[in-house]
Every structure is written in C-alpha cells, then in structure tokens.
N, CA and C atoms as an extended XYZ file, in Angstrom:
525
Properties=species:S:1:pos:R:3:atomname:S:1:resname:S:1:resid:I:1 pbc="F F F"
N        80.550       69.445       44.196 N   PRO     1
C        79.555       69.657       45.251 CA  PRO     1
C        78.426       70.618       44.840 C   PRO     1
N        78.757       71.674       44.089 N   LYS     2
C        77.707       72.609       43.653 CA  LYS     2
C        76.730       71.904       42.704 C   LYS     2
N        77.283       71.130       41.801 N   ARG     3
C        76.448       70.392       40.846 CA  ARG     3
C        75.562       69.405       41.603 C   ARG     3
N        76.150       68.655       42.511 N   ALA     4
C        75.396       67.659       43.276 CA  ALA     4
C        74.286       68.328       44.084 C   ALA     4
N        74.591       69.451       44.693 N   LYS     5
C        73.583       70.172       45.488 CA  LYS     5
C        72.424       70.620       44.597 C   LYS     5
N        72.729       71.111       43.402 N   ALA     6
C        71.687       71.551       42.477 CA  ALA     6
C        70.833       70.374       42.018 C   ALA     6
N        71.454       69.222       41.777 N   ILE     7
C        70.713       68.021       41.376 CA  ILE     7
C        69.773       67.584       42.497 C   ILE     7
N        70.279       67.582       43.724 N   VAL     8
C        69.445       67.197       44.872 CA  VAL     8
C        68.289       68.178       45.032 C   VAL     8
N        68.560       69.471       44.895 N   GLU     9
C        67.507       70.477       45.018 CA  GLU     9
C        66.439       70.275       43.935 C   GLU     9
N        66.874       69.982       42.714 N   ALA    10
C        65.920       69.724       41.632 CA  ALA    10
C        65.055       68.502       41.969 C   ALA    10
N        65.678       67.458       42.484 N   CYS    11
C        64.924       66.248       42.862 CA  CYS    11
C        63.932       66.549       43.981 C   CYS    11
N        64.359       67.353       44.955 N   ASP    12
C        63.455       67.715       46.050 CA  ASP    12
C        62.251       68.496       45.531 C   ASP    12
N        62.472       69.364       44.557 N   GLU    13
C        61.357       70.111       43.967 CA  GLU    13
C        60.375       69.158       43.287 C   GLU    13
N        60.897       68.180       42.586 N   ILE    14
C        60.032       67.203       41.913 CA  ILE    14
C        59.244       66.402       42.950 C   ILE    14
N        59.913       65.977       44.011 N   LEU    15
C        59.226       65.233       45.070 CA  LEU    15
C        58.143       66.073       45.739 C   LEU    15
N        58.314       67.404       45.734 N   ALA    16
C        57.323       68.316       46.311 CA  ALA    16
C        56.165       68.576       45.343 C   ALA    16
N        56.226       67.976       44.152 N   GLY    17
C        55.126       68.109       43.209 CA  GLY    17
C        55.326       69.161       42.133 C   GLY    17
N        56.486       69.794       42.121 N   LYS    18
C        56.759       70.790       41.087 CA  LYS    18
C        57.265       70.094       39.823 C   LYS    18
N        57.131       70.751       38.704 N   LEU    19
C        57.657       70.299       37.412 CA  LEU    19
C        56.947       69.074       36.855 C   LEU    19
N        55.822       68.695       37.425 N   LEU    20
C        55.146       67.477       36.968 CA  LEU    20
C        54.712       67.574       35.511 C   LEU    20
N        54.480       68.798       35.037 N   ASP    21
C        54.092       68.968       33.635 CA  ASP    21
C        55.243       68.678       32.677 C   ASP    21
N        56.447       68.500       33.208 N   GLN    22
C        57.614       68.213       32.381 CA  GLN    22
C        57.796       66.730       32.092 C   GLN    22
N        57.007       65.912       32.741 N   PHE    23
C        57.119       64.468       32.533 CA  PHE    23
C        56.111       64.063       31.470 C   PHE    23
N        56.566       64.128       30.229 N   VAL    24
C        55.684       63.957       29.077 CA  VAL    24
C        55.706       62.540       28.516 C   VAL    24
N        56.639       61.731       28.964 N   VAL    25
C        56.760       60.367       28.454 CA  VAL    25
C        56.070       59.425       29.437 C   VAL    25
N        55.162       58.619       28.927 N   ASP    26
C        54.445       57.663       29.755 CA  ASP    26
C        55.427       56.638       30.310 C   ASP    26
N        55.286       56.303       31.584 N   VAL    27
C        56.201       55.384       32.256 CA  VAL    27
C        56.234       54.011       31.587 C   VAL    27
N        55.162       53.642       30.895 N   PHE    28
C        55.104       52.317       30.295 CA  PHE    28
C        55.594       52.290       28.846 C   PHE    28
N        55.948       53.448       28.309 N   GLN    29
C        56.427       53.479       26.930 CA  GLN    29
C        57.729       52.705       26.812 C   GLN    29
N        57.851       51.926       25.805 N   ALA    30
C        59.061       51.161       25.484 CA  ALA    30
C        59.332       50.030       26.468 C   ALA    30
N        58.360       49.644       27.245 N   GLY    31
C        58.478       48.451       28.065 CA  GLY    31
C        59.364       48.577       29.284 C   GLY    31
N        60.655       48.739       29.108 N   ALA    32
C        61.587       48.739       30.237 CA  ALA    32
C        61.674       50.087       30.944 C   ALA    32
N        61.074       51.114       30.372 N   GLY    33
C        61.071       52.415       31.025 CA  GLY    33
C        62.225       53.319       30.661 C   GLY    33
N        63.007       52.965       29.646 N   THR    34
C        64.173       53.767       29.268 CA  THR    34
C        63.771       55.190       28.906 C   THR    34
N        62.719       55.347       28.125 N   SER    35
C        62.280       56.684       27.713 CA  SER    35
C        61.881       57.519       28.920 C   SER    35
N        61.130       56.918       29.830 N   PHE    36
C        60.701       57.645       31.032 CA  PHE    36
C        61.903       57.997       31.910 C   PHE    36
N        62.810       57.049       32.083 N   ASN    37
C        64.001       57.288       32.899 CA  ASN    37
C        64.803       58.468       32.350 C   ASN    37
N        64.983       58.513       31.052 N   MET    38
C        65.733       59.626       30.456 CA  MET    38
C        64.954       60.927       30.543 C   MET    38
N        63.628       60.881       30.464 N   ASN    39
C        62.812       62.075       30.660 CA  ASN    39
C        63.072       62.638       32.059 C   ASN    39
N        63.086       61.766       33.056 N   VAL    40
C        63.372       62.198       34.429 CA  VAL    40
C        64.767       62.808       34.507 C   VAL    40
N        65.752       62.131       33.932 N   ASN    41
C        67.126       62.644       33.978 CA  ASN    41
C        67.233       64.018       33.329 C   ASN    41
N        66.522       64.214       32.220 N   GLU    42
C        66.579       65.503       31.527 CA  GLU    42
C        65.893       66.605       32.324 C   GLU    42
N        64.774       66.305       32.936 N   VAL    43
C        64.084       67.297       33.764 CA  VAL    43
C        64.977       67.698       34.944 C   VAL    43
N        65.563       66.710       35.600 N   VAL    44
C        66.447       66.995       36.741 CA  VAL    44
C        67.645       67.822       36.289 C   VAL    44
N        68.273       67.425       35.194 N   ALA    45
C        69.456       68.148       34.702 CA  ALA    45
C        69.107       69.586       34.345 C   ALA    45
N        68.021       69.785       33.629 N   ASN    46
C        67.658       71.141       33.209 CA  ASN    46
C        67.265       72.022       34.387 C   ASN    46
N        66.581       71.468       35.363 N   ARG    47
C        66.249       72.258       36.558 CA  ARG    47
C        67.511       72.555       37.360 C   ARG    47
N        68.409       71.598       37.466 N   ALA    48
C        69.687       71.840       38.162 CA  ALA    48
C        70.463       72.946       37.457 C   ALA    48
N        70.441       72.964       36.141 N   LEU    49
C        71.105       74.031       35.386 CA  LEU    49
C        70.502       75.385       35.726 C   LEU    49
N        69.179       75.473       35.794 N   GLU    50
C        68.523       76.731       36.165 CA  GLU    50
C        68.948       77.167       37.564 C   GLU    50
N        69.000       76.224       38.486 N   ILE    51
C        69.409       76.527       39.868 CA  ILE    51
C        70.829       77.092       39.894 C   ILE    51
N        71.682       76.569       39.014 N   LEU    52
C        73.075       77.038       38.921 CA  LEU    52
C        73.213       78.321       38.092 C   LEU    52
N        72.088       78.838       37.594 N   GLY    53
C        72.131       80.054       36.792 CA  GLY    53
C        72.572       79.832       35.354 C   GLY    53
N        72.466       78.624       34.894 N   LYS    54
C        72.874       78.271       33.528 CA  LYS    54
C        71.638       78.090       32.652 C   LYS    54
N        71.873       77.970       31.343 N   GLN    55
C        70.803       77.755       30.384 CA  GLN    55
C        70.438       76.268       30.320 C   GLN    55
N        69.139       76.002       30.170 N   LYS    56
C        68.713       74.622       29.926 CA  LYS    56
C        69.452       74.109       28.699 C   LYS    56
N        69.836       72.848       28.746 N   GLY    57
C        70.531       72.239       27.617 CA  GLY    57
C        72.034       72.388       27.662 C   GLY    57
N        72.557       73.103       28.667 N   ASP    58
C        74.016       73.249       28.819 CA  ASP    58
C        74.544       71.982       29.496 C   ASP    58
N        74.517       70.886       28.733 N   TYR    59
C        74.800       69.577       29.303 CA  TYR    59
C        76.277       69.331       29.604 C   TYR    59
N        77.135       70.292       29.278 N   LYS    60
C        78.535       70.171       29.725 CA  LYS    60
C        78.622       70.461       31.223 C   LYS    60
N        77.721       71.304       31.698 N   THR    61
C        77.709       71.648       33.126 CA  THR    61
C        76.980       70.591       33.942 C   THR    61
N        75.771       70.232       33.508 N   VAL    62
C        75.003       69.155       34.153 CA  VAL    62
C        74.415       68.294       33.034 C   VAL    62
N        74.930       67.095       32.903 N   SER    63
C        74.480       66.168       31.868 CA  SER    63
C        73.424       65.222       32.418 C   SER    63
N        72.317       65.049       31.684 N   PRO    64
C        71.315       64.079       32.134 CA  PRO    64
C        71.894       62.674       32.273 C   PRO    64
N        72.809       62.328       31.385 N   ASN    65
C        73.359       60.980       31.382 CA  ASN    65
C        74.542       60.835       32.337 C   ASN    65
N        75.516       61.753       32.237 N   ASP    66
C        76.759       61.592       32.995 CA  ASP    66
C        76.658       62.040       34.450 C   ASP    66
N        75.823       63.064       34.735 N   HIS    67
C        75.768       63.594       36.094 CA  HIS    67
C        74.513       63.183       36.860 C   HIS    67
N        73.379       63.070       36.173 N   VAL    68
C        72.143       62.697       36.859 CA  VAL    68
C        71.996       61.177       36.857 C   VAL    68
N        71.972       60.577       35.694 N   ASN    69
C        71.859       59.117       35.602 CA  ASN    69
C        73.104       58.452       36.190 C   ASN    69
N        74.253       58.985       35.876 N   MET    70
C        75.557       58.621       36.434 CA  MET    70
C        75.799       57.124       36.515 C   MET    70
N        75.661       56.454       35.367 N   GLY    71
C        76.002       55.043       35.322 CA  GLY    71
C        74.887       54.099       35.702 C   GLY    71
N        73.764       54.633       36.164 N   GLN    72
C        72.658       53.750       36.520 CA  GLN    72
C        72.045       53.173       35.258 C   GLN    72
N        71.583       51.981       35.346 N   SER    73
C        70.903       51.331       34.241 CA  SER    73
C        69.403       51.463       34.440 C   SER    73
N        68.696       51.748       33.358 N   THR    74
C        67.238       51.764       33.434 CA  THR    74
C        66.730       50.426       33.948 C   THR    74
N        67.435       49.357       33.606 N   ASN    75
C        67.034       48.028       34.067 CA  ASN    75
C        67.150       47.890       35.576 C   ASN    75
N        67.896       48.791       36.212 N   ASP    76
C        67.970       48.845       37.670 CA  ASP    76
C        66.985       49.866       38.227 C   ASP    76
N        66.971       51.036       37.610 N   VAL    77
C        66.244       52.182       38.156 CA  VAL    77
C        64.733       51.963       38.146 C   VAL    77
N        64.189       51.518       37.027 N   ILE    78
C        62.733       51.376       36.927 CA  ILE    78
C        62.202       50.306       37.888 C   ILE    78
N        62.769       49.097       37.933 N   PRO    79
C        62.268       48.126       38.927 CA  PRO    79
C        62.442       48.615       40.367 C   PRO    79
N        63.520       49.337       40.633 N   THR    80
C        63.719       49.877       41.982 CA  THR    80
C        62.638       50.898       42.306 C   THR    80
N        62.337       51.786       41.363 N   ALA    81
C        61.286       52.782       41.576 CA  ALA    81
C        59.935       52.110       41.806 C   ALA    81
N        59.655       51.069       41.046 N   ILE    82
C        58.390       50.351       41.199 CA  ILE    82
C        58.327       49.687       42.574 C   ILE    82
N        59.412       49.068       42.990 N   ARG    83
C        59.434       48.410       44.306 CA  ARG    83
C        59.261       49.431       45.433 C   ARG    83
N        59.986       50.541       45.350 N   LEU    84
C        59.868       51.555       46.401 CA  LEU    84
C        58.464       52.156       46.429 C   LEU    84
N        57.886       52.372       45.251 N   SER    85
C        56.509       52.883       45.188 CA  SER    85
C        55.553       51.888       45.829 C   SER    85
N        55.739       50.619       45.519 N   GLY    86
C        54.899       49.589       46.118 CA  GLY    86
C        55.005       49.589       47.638 C   GLY    86
N        56.214       49.709       48.150 N   LEU    87
C        56.409       49.746       49.610 CA  LEU    87
C        55.716       50.961       50.231 C   LEU    87
N        55.805       52.099       49.567 N   LEU    88
C        55.136       53.297       50.090 CA  LEU    88
C        53.617       53.128       50.076 C   LEU    88
N        53.089       52.553       49.017 N   LEU    89
C        51.641       52.343       48.934 CA  LEU    89
C        51.170       51.309       49.958 C   LEU    89
N        51.938       50.256       50.129 N   ILE    90
C        51.574       49.220       51.100 CA  ILE    90
C        51.588       49.772       52.516 C   ILE    90
N        52.539       50.657       52.793 N   ARG    91
C        52.618       51.273       54.127 CA  ARG    91
C        51.306       51.968       54.485 C   ARG    91
N        50.674       52.604       53.492 N   ASP    92
C        49.401       53.280       53.735 CA  ASP    92
C        48.218       52.310       53.657 C   ASP    92
N        48.347       51.275       52.845 N   PHE    93
C        47.240       50.346       52.597 CA  PHE    93
C        47.001       49.379       53.759 C   PHE    93
N        48.065       48.833       54.338 N   LEU    94
C        47.894       47.796       55.363 CA  LEU    94
C        47.099       48.263       56.575 C   LEU    94
N        47.313       49.473       57.097 N   PRO    95
C        46.472       49.898       58.227 CA  PRO    95
C        44.986       49.996       57.857 C   PRO    95
N        44.688       50.387       56.633 N   VAL    96
C        43.292       50.463       56.184 CA  VAL    96
C        42.694       49.059       56.088 C   VAL    96
N        43.460       48.136       55.544 N   LEU    97
C        42.997       46.756       55.440 CA  LEU    97
C        42.777       46.154       56.828 C   LEU    97
N        43.669       46.455       57.757 N   ASP    98
C        43.533       45.973       59.132 CA  ASP    98
C        42.257       46.528       59.771 C   ASP    98
N        42.011       47.811       59.566 N   LYS    99
C        40.808       48.434       60.128 CA  LYS    99
C        39.553       47.812       59.520 C   LYS    99
N        39.568       47.559       58.228 N   LEU   100
C        38.418       46.936       57.570 CA  LEU   100
C        38.172       45.538       58.124 C   LEU   100
N        39.236       44.772       58.302 N   SER   101
C        39.107       43.434       58.868 CA  SER   101
C        38.476       43.491       60.256 C   SER   101
N        38.974       44.386       61.092 N   LYS   102
C        38.432       44.521       62.453 CA  LYS   102
C        36.970       44.960       62.436 C   LYS   102
N        36.619       45.786       61.465 N   THR   103
C        35.221       46.227       61.337 CA  THR   103
C        34.323       45.044       60.995 C   THR   103
N        34.788       44.170       60.106 N   PHE   104
C        33.999       42.971       59.779 CA  PHE   104
C        33.868       42.053       60.997 C   PHE   104
N        34.929       41.896       61.783 N   PHE   105
C        34.834       41.073       63.001 CA  PHE   105
C        33.827       41.685       63.980 C   PHE   105
N        33.853       42.994       64.119 N   LYS   106
C        32.911       43.685       65.015 CA  LYS   106
C        31.472       43.472       64.533 C   LYS   106
N        31.267       43.627       63.239 N   LYS   107
C        29.932       43.400       62.675 CA  LYS   107
C        29.513       41.948       62.880 C   LYS   107
N        30.464       41.039       62.774 N   GLY   108
C        30.167       39.622       63.006 CA  GLY   108
C        29.601       39.389       64.390 C   GLY   108
N        30.169       40.049       65.390 N   LYS   109
C        29.661       39.910       66.769 CA  LYS   109
C        28.271       40.532       66.895 C   LYS   109
N        28.091       41.701       66.283 N   GLU   110
C        26.803       42.396       66.356 CA  GLU   110
C        25.675       41.578       65.716 C   GLU   110
N        25.986       40.860       64.655 N   LEU   111
C        24.960       40.168       63.871 CA  LEU   111
C        24.945       38.653       64.096 C   LEU   111
N        25.507       38.207       65.227 N   LYS   112
C        25.611       36.765       65.454 CA  LYS   112
C        24.253       36.077       65.592 C   LYS   112
N        23.220       36.804       65.945 N   ASN   113
C        21.898       36.197       66.123 CA  ASN   113
C        20.923       36.541       64.994 C   ASN   113
N        21.420       37.073       63.919 N   VAL   114
C        20.567       37.366       62.754 CA  VAL   114
C        20.840       36.273       61.726 C   VAL   114
N        19.803       35.486       61.432 N   TYR   115
C        19.993       34.329       60.552 CA  TYR   115
C        19.466       34.591       59.147 C   TYR   115
N        20.050       33.904       58.216 N   LYS   116
C        19.668       34.000       56.809 CA  LYS   116
C        19.953       32.662       56.153 C   LYS   116
N        19.520       32.526       54.929 N   SER   117
C        19.833       31.320       54.176 CA  SER   117
C        21.275       31.385       53.698 C   SER   117
N        21.979       30.316       53.926 N   GLY   118
C        23.293       30.203       53.302 CA  GLY   118
C        23.099       29.905       51.826 C   GLY   118
N        24.107       30.126       51.053 N   ARG   119
C        23.989       29.888       49.613 CA  ARG   119
C        25.130       28.989       49.160 C   ARG   119
N        24.815       28.065       48.277 N   THR   120
C        25.833       27.244       47.645 CA  THR   120
C        25.297       26.783       46.291 C   THR   120
N        26.154       26.757       45.307 N   HIS   121
C        25.768       26.350       43.956 CA  HIS   121
C        24.551       27.134       43.465 C   HIS   121
N        24.515       28.419       43.783 N   LEU   122
C        23.448       29.332       43.358 CA  LEU   122
C        22.076       28.956       43.921 C   LEU   122
N        22.066       28.224       45.035 N   GLN   123
C        20.805       27.821       45.654 CA  GLN   123
C        20.865       28.073       47.151 C   GLN   123
N        19.695       28.159       47.748 N   ASP   124
C        19.633       28.261       49.200 CA  ASP   124
C        20.209       26.998       49.819 C   ASP   124
N        20.833       27.175       50.967 N   ALA   125
C        21.426       26.039       51.679 CA  ALA   125
C        21.024       26.139       53.145 C   ALA   125
N        21.834       25.597       54.021 N   VAL   126
C        21.527       25.614       55.452 CA  VAL   126
C        21.590       27.044       55.984 C   VAL   126
N        20.845       27.307       57.051 N   PRO   127
C        20.874       28.656       57.623 CA  PRO   127
C        22.239       28.966       58.253 C   PRO   127
N        22.639       30.219       58.107 N   ILE   128
C        23.826       30.721       58.810 CA  ILE   128
C        23.488       32.102       59.347 C   ILE   128
N        24.294       32.560       60.285 N   SER   129
C        24.043       33.912       60.792 CA  SER   129
C        24.824       34.916       59.963 C   SER   129
N        24.306       36.129       59.906 N   LEU   130
C        25.060       37.192       59.263 CA  LEU   130
C        26.392       37.388       59.989 C   LEU   130
N        26.369       37.104       61.275 N   GLY   131
C        27.599       37.193       62.050 CA  GLY   131
C        28.669       36.247       61.537 C   GLY   131
N        28.258       35.014       61.217 N   GLN   132
C        29.219       34.058       60.659 CA  GLN   132
C        29.769       34.562       59.328 C   GLN   132
N        28.877       35.116       58.534 N   GLU   133
C        29.291       35.608       57.221 CA  GLU   133
C        30.287       36.764       57.361 C   GLU   133
N        29.967       37.740       58.193 N   PHE   134
C        30.866       38.883       58.365 CA  PHE   134
C        32.182       38.479       59.029 C   PHE   134
N        32.130       37.538       59.954 N   THR   135
C        33.358       37.046       60.584 CA  THR   135
C        34.244       36.356       59.550 C   THR   135
N        33.641       35.624       58.636 N   ALA   136
C        34.416       34.970       57.570 CA  ALA   136
C        35.082       36.019       56.684 C   ALA   136
N        34.363       37.091       56.356 N   TYR   137
C        34.971       38.172       55.576 CA  TYR   137
C        36.163       38.770       56.333 C   TYR   137
N        35.968       38.996       57.626 N   GLY   138
C        37.048       39.559       58.448 CA  GLY   138
C        38.263       38.651       58.479 C   GLY   138
N        38.016       37.365       58.597 N   GLU   139
C        39.126       36.393       58.625 CA  GLU   139
C        39.867       36.381       57.294 C   GLU   139
N        39.129       36.440       56.213 N   CYS   140
C        39.745       36.462       54.883 CA  CYS   140
C        40.628       37.710       54.733 C   CYS   140
N        40.119       38.850       55.136 N   LEU   141
C        40.900       40.087       55.038 CA  LEU   141
C        42.137       40.042       55.940 C   LEU   141
N        41.990       39.464       57.118 N   LYS   142
C        43.129       39.344       58.040 CA  LYS   142
C        44.231       38.488       57.413 C   LYS   142
N        43.858       37.366       56.821 N   ARG   143
C        44.851       36.486       56.185 CA  ARG   143
C        45.530       37.186       55.007 C   ARG   143
N        44.751       37.913       54.222 N   HIS   144
C        45.341       38.616       53.082 CA  HIS   144
C        46.265       39.740       53.551 C   HIS   144
N        45.913       40.386       54.648 N   HIS   145
C        46.801       41.403       55.240 CA  HIS   145
C        48.150       40.774       55.550 C   HIS   145
N        48.119       39.619       56.186 N   GLU   146
C        49.363       38.924       56.549 CA  GLU   146
C        50.156       38.535       55.297 C   GLU   146
N        49.470       38.039       54.283 N   ARG   147
C        50.156       37.623       53.051 CA  ARG   147
C        50.785       38.810       52.330 C   ARG   147
N        50.066       39.909       52.282 N   ILE   148
C        50.603       41.110       51.621 CA  ILE   148
C        51.822       41.621       52.375 C   ILE   148
N        51.753       41.631       53.699 N   ALA   149
C        52.894       42.087       54.508 CA  ALA   149
C        54.117       41.204       54.276 C   ALA   149
N        53.912       39.910       54.183 N   ILE   150
C        55.027       38.989       53.927 CA  ILE   150
C        55.580       39.221       52.526 C   ILE   150
N        54.700       39.335       51.537 N   ALA   151
C        55.144       39.560       50.157 CA  ALA   151
C        55.884       40.887       50.023 C   ALA   151
N        55.490       41.885       50.805 N   ALA   152
C        56.136       43.203       50.737 CA  ALA   152
C        57.609       43.125       51.124 C   ALA   152
N        57.976       42.165       51.950 N   ASN   153
C        59.389       42.023       52.322 CA  ASN   153
C        60.272       41.771       51.110 C   ASN   153
N        59.734       41.069       50.119 N   ASP   154
C        60.509       40.811       48.907 CA  ASP   154
C        60.792       42.090       48.131 C   ASP   154
N        59.947       43.102       48.304 N   LEU   155
C        60.160       44.378       47.614 CA  LEU   155
C        61.362       45.139       48.172 C   LEU   155
N        61.818       44.751       49.341 N   LYS   156
C        62.941       45.454       49.979 CA  LYS   156
C        64.290       45.066       49.389 C   LYS   156
N        64.323       43.992       48.615 N   GLU   157
C        65.562       43.580       47.978 CA  GLU   157
C        65.666       44.275       46.632 C   GLU   157
N        66.700       45.115       46.488 N   LEU   158
C        66.846       45.922       45.283 CA  LEU   158
C        68.040       45.453       44.464 C   LEU   158
N        67.807       45.277       43.181 N   GLY   159
C        68.885       44.940       42.260 CA  GLY   159
C        69.334       46.208       41.558 C   GLY   159
N        70.092       47.031       42.246 N   ILE   160
C        70.494       48.314       41.662 CA  ILE   160
C        71.980       48.526       41.886 C   ILE   160
N        72.598       49.164       40.916 N   GLY   161
C        73.970       49.598       41.120 CA  GLY   161
C        75.025       48.901       40.302 C   GLY   161
N        74.652       48.027       39.416 N   GLY   162
C        75.675       47.297       38.680 CA  GLY   162
C        75.899       47.790       37.267 C   GLY   162
N        75.284       48.849       36.871 N   SER   163
C        75.276       49.386       35.514 CA  SER   163
C        74.533       48.433       34.586 C   SER   163
N        74.583       48.687       33.298 N   ALA   164
C        73.694       48.009       32.346 CA  ALA   164
C        73.689       46.492       32.453 C   ALA   164
N        74.818       45.865       32.522 N   ALA   165
C        74.850       44.402       32.572 CA  ALA   165
C        75.374       43.885       33.906 C   ALA   165
N        75.448       44.767       34.884 N   GLY   166
C        75.915       44.351       36.201 CA  GLY   166
C        77.416       44.257       36.323 C   GLY   166
N        78.135       44.700       35.288 N   SER   167
C        79.587       44.540       35.264 CA  SER   167
C        80.341       45.733       35.844 C   SER   167
N        79.664       46.875       35.954 N   GLY   168
C        80.347       48.082       36.390 CA  GLY   168
C        81.052       48.811       35.261 C   GLY   168
N        80.950       48.297       34.047 N   LEU   169
C        81.585       48.910       32.883 CA  LEU   169
C        81.124       50.354       32.724 C   LEU   169
N        82.058       51.252       32.437 N   ASN   170
C        81.804       52.680       32.206 CA  ASN   170
C        81.357       53.419       33.456 C   ASN   170
N        81.611       52.869       34.629 N   THR   171
C        81.303       53.576       35.860 CA  THR   171
C        82.599       53.940       36.568 C   THR   171
N        82.499       54.833       37.533 N   HIS   172
C        83.666       55.225       38.322 CA  HIS   172
C        84.183       53.996       39.065 C   HIS   172
N        85.480       53.937       39.269 N   LYS   173
C        86.085       52.747       39.903 CA  LYS   173
C        85.521       52.492       41.308 C   LYS   173
N        85.084       53.538       42.010 N   ASP   174
C        84.520       53.368       43.360 CA  ASP   174
C        83.018       53.054       43.339 C   ASP   174
N        82.447       53.095       42.160 N   TYR   175
C        80.998       52.886       42.040 CA  TYR   175
C        80.657       51.450       42.377 C   TYR   175
C-alpha cells in the first residue's frame, strides 16, 4: 500500500504538470512507443522512490517494470493513451465546432439577401446569396460534428490488460 500510494502520488504530480522536463524520449521514437512508455515508468518509479525517502534508482523498492508498468504491454498502453487523449481533446473540440456551425447558420440568415456570383469550374456561375453560402458551411460543419461524435465512440473501446501477447503470461494470477 505504501508503494502504491507513492506511485499514485507521483502520477498525480505528473498530471499536475510537474516533472515534464524528465520526459526526454519523444513519444514517436521506435514506432510502438516502448521507449516513451519506459521513460514514463522510470520517471514515476524514481519520483515514487523520492516520496518514500529512498534514492532514485533503488529499483528493488519501486521498479519501473515490476511495480509501475506491472505487466502492462506497451502495445496496450500507448494505443490506450492515444485513445484517451483523443477523447479528452474531442470533449473540448465538439462544443467549439457546434458554436462555429451555429455562427455560420446565423450569418446565413443575416446575409440571405446579399447576392454574389456563384462559382464553378473556376468561373462565374449563377447568382447565389451569401446567406446560402454561409448556411452551406454551417450544414457541413454540423454534419462533421455528428460524424466526429460517432467516430469518437470507437475510441472508448480499449484493448488493454492482456500483457504482451494477450496471454496473461508473467502477470499476477488475478490480473
């Protein structure tokens, strides 16, 4: 329990923006993210050791692999992190996209009687109103909002917890 509490506290510090200078490995290095995942595990382990009053590198007390990573596979962790990040970003993005769509619809109403040349094949075409044009933009954004929201549901399915090959090999029997 003391070790687990220290690991959680270290993670909370990282989530609060501390220790960011300790993440020296680019997330895209080595493709699958193994280097970055281990960098995270080492930062968490070493900070947990400090919290416990131990020296960094005393991996018998808190091991980056055995206690922090604890059987997780990078092949699980990195895609899960990417999916969760995407969900967090979409949560903030969709209301902005919705507001932009509504703004275009509002502009469409305001400009319904302002006419201009329509364009097709890089040439002038039949007249249309700016209102029609802005309403079309609003409709396009509204449809994309709906599509993004639907696609985001797929991000909620996580393939995590089976160890390296999904077999549970080298994990605790209750894992």
